C-alpha positions as CSV (number, residue, x, y, z in Angstrom):
1,M,104.5,95.9,131.0
2,P,102.8,92.7,129.8
3,Y,100.5,92.8,126.8
4,I,97.4,90.8,126.2
5,H,95.7,91.0,122.8
6,Q,92.1,92.1,123.1
7,V,89.6,91.3,120.4
8,P,88.5,94.6,118.9
9,V,84.8,95.3,119.6
10,A,84.0,95.7,115.9
11,E,85.5,92.2,115.2
12,A,83.5,90.4,117.9
13,T,81.2,87.6,116.7
14,G,79.0,84.9,118.4
15,L,79.1,84.7,122.1
16,L,81.7,87.5,122.4
17,K,79.6,89.9,120.5
18,K,76.6,89.0,122.7
19,L,78.7,89.7,125.8
20,F,80.0,92.9,124.5
21,D,76.5,94.1,123.6
22,E,75.3,93.2,127.1
23,A,78.2,95.1,128.6
24,V,77.3,98.2,126.7
25,D,73.6,97.8,127.6
26,R,74.5,97.4,131.3
27,A,77.3,100.0,131.7
28,G,77.2,102.2,128.6
29,R,80.6,101.0,127.6
30,I,83.0,98.0,127.7
31,W,85.2,98.3,130.8
32,H,88.9,97.1,130.5
33,I,88.3,94.4,133.1
34,V,85.7,92.9,130.7
35,H,87.6,93.6,127.5
36,I,90.7,91.8,128.7
37,M,88.8,88.5,128.8
38,S,87.9,88.8,125.1
39,Q,90.2,86.0,124.1
40,N,88.0,83.5,126.0
41,P,84.3,84.4,125.8
42,R,83.2,81.4,127.8
43,T,85.4,82.5,130.7
44,M,84.1,86.1,130.3
45,D,80.5,84.8,130.5
46,A,81.2,82.7,133.6
47,S,83.0,85.6,135.3
48,M,80.2,88.0,134.6
49,K,77.7,85.5,136.0
50,L,79.8,85.1,139.1
51,Y,80.0,88.9,139.5
52,G,76.2,89.2,139.1
53,A,75.6,86.5,141.7
54,I,78.0,88.0,144.2
55,M,76.8,91.6,143.8
56,F,73.1,91.2,143.1
57,G,72.1,87.7,144.3
58,P,70.6,86.9,147.7
59,S,73.0,87.7,150.5
60,P,73.1,88.6,154.2
61,L,75.2,91.6,153.1
62,S,73.5,94.7,151.7
63,R,74.3,96.0,148.2
64,R,76.2,98.9,149.9
65,Q,78.2,96.5,152.0
66,R,79.2,94.5,149.0
67,E,80.3,97.6,147.0
68,M,82.3,98.7,150.0
69,L,84.1,95.3,150.2
70,A,84.9,95.5,146.5
71,V,86.3,99.0,146.9
72,V,88.4,98.0,149.9
73,T,89.7,94.9,148.2
74,S,90.6,96.9,145.1
75,K,92.4,99.5,147.2
76,A,94.3,96.7,149.1
77,N,95.4,95.3,145.7
78,D,96.4,98.7,144.4
79,C,93.7,98.6,141.7
80,F,92.4,102.0,140.6
81,Y,89.1,100.8,139.2
């Protein structure tokens, strides 16, 4: 199994600390999909902004439809989250 070093939450500084704090405020914890990006906070920031635009921005799809598409895609990719 591959291993990717993740910056420990207690050691985060600067942009990474800000993003971790926002993740906890938003979800009550830091999910693995977010933590795995800790080596590159700028990429994490861009990824979270893209996610926000897709899931919460203006769209012809309802929020429920977007969530359903995410679940179906995860299942098709054998992701359990």
